[in-house]
Structures are given as C-alpha cells and as structure tokens.
C-alpha positions in Angstrom: -25.6 -18.1 30.4 -25.8 -18.2 34.2 -28.5 -15.3 34.2 -30.4 -17.6 31.5 -30.2 -20.7 33.8 -31.7 -18.8 36.7 -34.5 -17.4 34.9 -35.5 -20.0 32.4 -34.0 -23.5 34.1 -36.5 -25.8 32.2 -35.9 -24.1 29.0 -32.1 -24.5 29.2 -32.3 -28.0 30.4 -34.5 -28.7 27.4 -32.3 -27.1 25.2 -29.0 -28.7 26.6 -30.9 -32.5 26.3 -32.0 -31.6 22.9 -28.3 -30.4 21.8 -27.0 -33.6 23.4 -29.3 -35.7 21.4 -28.5 -34.0 18.2 -24.8 -34.6 18.7 -25.4 -38.1 19.5 -27.2 -38.9 16.7 -25.0 -36.6 14.3 -22.1 -38.7 15.7 -23.9 -41.9 15.1 -25.0 -41.1 11.3 -21.2 -40.2 10.6 -19.8 -43.3 12.3 -22.1 -45.4 10.3 -21.3 -43.7 7.2 -17.9 -44.1 7.5 -18.0 -47.8 8.9 -20.0 -49.0 6.0 -18.2 -47.0 3.2 -15.0 -48.8 4.2 -16.8 -52.3 4.2 -18.3 -52.8 1.2 -18.3 -56.2 -0.7 -16.3 -57.7 1.9 -15.1 -61.4 1.7 -17.4 -63.7 3.5 -16.2 -64.6 7.1 -17.3 -67.2 9.6 -17.8 -64.4 12.4 -20.2 -62.4 9.7 -24.2 -62.6 10.5 -26.1 -63.0 7.0 -27.5 -59.3 7.9 -23.9 -58.4 7.8 -23.3 -60.0 4.4 -26.3 -58.8 2.9 -25.4 -54.9 3.9 -22.0 -55.2 2.7 -23.1 -56.5 -0.5 -26.3 -54.3 -1.0 -28.6 -57.4 -0.9 -31.7 -58.2 1.2 -30.5 -60.5 3.9 -33.7 -62.6 4.4 -33.5 -63.3 0.5 -30.0 -64.7 1.3 -31.3 -66.9 4.1 -34.1 -68.1 2.1 -32.1 -69.0 -0.8 -29.3 -70.7 0.9 -31.7 -72.7 3.2 -30.6 -70.8 6.2 -32.6 -70.3 9.6 -34.4 -67.0 9.6 -33.1 -64.9 12.7 -34.9 -65.4 16.0 -33.7 -62.8 18.4 -30.1 -62.5 18.2 -28.7 -63.2 14.8 -26.3 -66.3 14.4 -22.9 -66.0 12.7 -22.2 -68.4 10.0 -20.1 -70.1 12.5 -23.0 -70.6 14.9 -25.2 -72.0 11.7 -22.6 -74.5 11.1 -22.1 -75.7 14.6 -25.9 -76.1 14.8 -25.9 -78.1 11.6 -22.9 -80.1 12.6 -21.0 -79.2 9.3 -17.8 -77.4 8.7 -17.8 -73.6 8.8 -16.0 -73.4 5.1 -19.3 -75.2 3.7 -21.6 -72.6 5.3 -19.3 -69.8 4.1 -19.0 -71.5 0.5 -23.1 -71.4 0.6 -23.4 -68.3 1.4 -20.6 -67.1 -1.0 -22.4 -68.6 -4.1 -25.8 -67.6 -2.9 -24.4 -63.8 -2.9 -22.9 -64.4 -6.5 -26.0 -65.7 -8.0 -28.0 -63.0 -6.6 -25.4 -60.3 -8.0 -25.4 -61.9 -11.1 -29.1 -61.9 -11.4 -29.4 -58.3 -10.3 -26.6 -57.6 -13.1 -28.6 -59.4 -15.7 -31.7 -57.6 -14.5 -30.0 -54.0 -15.0 -28.8 -55.0 -18.1 -32.1 -56.1 -19.6 -33.6 -52.9 -18.5 -31.1 -50.9 -19.9 -31.6 -52.4 -23.2 -35.8 -51.7 -23.1 -36.6 -48.9 -25.5 
C-alpha cells in the first residue's frame, strides 16, 4: 500500500475520499431505515413538526398543513408547540387538530383503497 501511495498519491487519495463518502452515505441510509422503521404511526406530540407527523403516518405533510389550516413551513419548520404559541392557544388544541386531520386523511385513504379493490 505504501508503494502504491508513493507511485499514485492522487489516485489513492481519490479512492480514500470515495470510500469515506460511500461509508458515510451507507451509514446514513442504514440509520434512517432503522429510525423510521421504529417510528411509524407515533402518537402526535407537541415537540413534533407536521413533517415528522406526516412521515410517521405515511401522509403528505403539506396536505396536513393545508387541511388543518396550519402555516406552511418558511425556513425552519415549527413544532406543534411553536404553532400553538404563535396562535395563543393551548398546545393540546393544535395536537387534537393534527390528530383529527391525520385520522380523516387515513380514513379517506382506506376508503379509496377499498373502492379501488372492488373495481372490476
């Protein structure tokens, strides 16, 4: 390896950088896969963002925002607690609003799948 480094330092350096990047992205994919496999359909909590809720339930977060009348993210996404603070309402009210919106979207999706399954 030392002789290879002396003869082709740029090639070896490029290989090591590529190897480091491949390991980094492989680790990131594995971490995300493990994380989201364990965080499916979580109970809605004040610390969550609408994006987190959407990913946890397999729904479009922007559709949740739109249906629930929540602000679209501008820059850093707001947590449900932040949204409640901005509106001057109890956080439980926002959590309940998001939960009912998620439930409604899931029921609509289930009905859509059921009618698709009955089509000839």
